[in-house]
N, C-alpha and C positions, 0 to 999 in steps of 0.2 A: 504494500500500500504506500502511496505517496502522500505527502502532507503539505498543506498550504496554511500559513499563519497570517491572518488578516491584521490590519492596524489596531483593531480593538481586542486583539489577542484571541479571537475566535479561531479554532483549529478546524480545518476541513480536510478529512482524509478521503482519498479517492484511488480507484484502481485505474491504471493507465493501460488501455487495450489498443494494440496495433492491428489494424485491418486494412484491406484495400477499399478505402472510402475517399470520397472527394472532399467532404467537409468534416470538421471536428464536431462531435456530438457529446452532449452532457446528459446523463440520465440518472435518476434515482430509482434504485431497485425497490421491490416491495419490502425487502428487509431493511431499507433505509440507507444502504451503502450507495456510494456515488461512483459512477464509472465515467471515464473520458475516453472516447474512441477516436483515434487519429490515424492518419496515414504514416507509414514508417519514415517518410521524409520530414515529419514534424518533430522538432526537438522536444525534450522533456521541459525545457525552459518555456517554450511557447505554450505547451499544454498547461503548465502552471499559470501562465498569464491568462489563459482562457478560463480557468477556474476562477481566478480573481475577478475577471470581467463579469462573470455570472454569479458572483457570491451572493448578491442581493436576491437574485432569482432563486437560488438554492435555499436561502434562509426563508423566503416567502413560501416556497413549496413545502418545506418542512413544517412551518407553522400551520399551513392548511392541513397537512397530514395529521397534526396533533388534534385537530378539532373535527375531522371528518373520518368516516370509515374508509379505509384504504382499499382501492381496487387495483388488482394486478395479478399476474401469474408468477409463481415462485420459480427460482432457478435451483433452489434446494428445498427439500420438503422433509423436515425431521418429524419423528413421531411426537405426538401430543401438541403439535402446532395447529393453527386454525386455518381452514379454507372457507371461503364464502361462496355459496351457491344458491341462487334464487332467493336472496335475502336472509338465508339461514347460515349460521356458523356451524361447521362440522369439525370435530377433533380428528386429526389424522392418526391412523393406526396402520402399521405395516403387516403384511402377510407374505411370508416367504418360506421355502421356495415355492413359487407358483407362477402361472402365466400372467403377463401384464394385464391388469384390469383395475377398475375402480368401482366400488359398490358402496352405496349409502345405506347404513343401518342405524335407525334412530338418530343419535347425535354424532355418529361416527362416519368418517370417510375412510374406508378400508382400501388401501393401495396394495395390490398384489404385484409381486415382481420376483424374478429368479434369484437375485442376490440383494442383501440389504445395502442400500446406498441412498443418501439424501438426494444426490443428483439424479439417479435413475428414478427414484420415486417421483421427483418433480417432473421428469420427462413423461412418465406414465400418466401422471395427472393432467399435464398439458395436452397430451394426445387425446385423453378421454374428454377433456373440456372442449377441445376443438370439434370433436365429433358430436358431442351433445349440443353444442351451441347451434349447429345446423338445425337440429330438431326444434329447439326452444324458440329460436327467432322465426323460423318458418311458421310454427304454431301461433306466434304472436300476430304475424301478418294474417293468418287464417282467421283469427278472432276479430281483428280490428277492421280489416278490409270491408266486410259486409256492411259496416256503418256508412261507408263512403260509396259503395257500389250503386245504391239508388240515386245518387247525385250525378251519375253518369261516368264515374271513374272506371277505367279499365284496370285490371289487376297489374300492378307494376312488377318489373323484374326485381328480385331481391339479391343484393350483394352484401357480403359480410366481410368486415375488416376489424383488426385491432387498431383503435385510435386513442390518442391521449388528449386530444383537444376538443372533441365533440362526441356526442352520443349517437348521432346519425346525420345523414344528409340526403337531400332530394335532388336528383337530376331530372327535372320534369320534362325537359326537352328530349331526353333519352328514354323516358318511360321507366325509370328505375329509382329505387331508394337504397341507401346503404345504411346498415345498422352495425353498431359497434359490438363486437363479440363480448366485450367486457360487460355489456348489459346483463349477461346471464348471471352476474353476481348480485344483481338487484332484485327486489321483489317483482313478481309478475305484473303487478299493477303499474309499476314504473316503466317496465318494458313496453306495455301497451300504450302508455302516455307518449313515449318517444316515437313509437310506430305511428300513432295517430298524428303527431306533430309533423312527421315527414310526409304522410299522405295528404295532409291539409295543404301542403305547399304546392300540390298539383293545381289547386284552385286559387291560391294566393301565394306567390313566390316570395312575398315580403312578410314582415311581422306587423301588419297593419291591424287596426281594430277589427276589420272584417275577417282577418285570419283567426283571431282569437274568438270571435263570435261563432265562427264555424266549428271550432274545436269544442266550445261549450255546448253547442248544439248536439254534436255527435258523441261527446265525452263529458257529460255533466260533472262539474267539480274539477275540470281540467287544471285550472290554475293552482288550486290547493294541493292536488296530487303532484303536479309537476314541480312544485316548490320543494318537495322532498328530495329531488335530485341533488340539491345543494348539500345534502348530508354526506355525499360520497365524493371521493377524491381519487382521480386516476393517476397512478404513479407512472 
């Protein structure tokens, strides 16, 4: 780990990662550690300057993380740690030796794997999450779209991505919406709210009063439910 000491004596530790990338990137992992990814031509001194330049952003993100529930996927998954799925926290338990799988029992997320490893457990969980998110977000569109279909909307194409700055987006000119796979960590009602938000953009591409009137029409209590999204923080 590398270390940067700020003028106010704040210490920022970060992991320097070299990859074939065009731009330097700064990231906070779900466990709170900081990574800086750079091209091999970038010096350690320049990477340190990059961290200093973004120190205020880092501190702000950490403050947000302290007051909101953190959303993200683990790179290591130890036993007895917590994972969030559809608004419920599950305690991780390992099962080995066994074929890779994840099963939810009560308040447990049982991660099966051939050998005990926090890194391998995280990979098994991420693979399971990826597959399950297809079903969960498709089901959300199945639930919400019928509210808009009588208004003349054709069912849009659904795209899924991991995003850190938005829950979803609408490409109305292409007939598609994009939903954030991280939504699967939120309660189903919030997934539906985001889905409805993106479908409403086919009628109103802006956030005008007419846009919100439509949402309240098809999703009564939209504003109150959508406000709960502020309780979550994507790392």
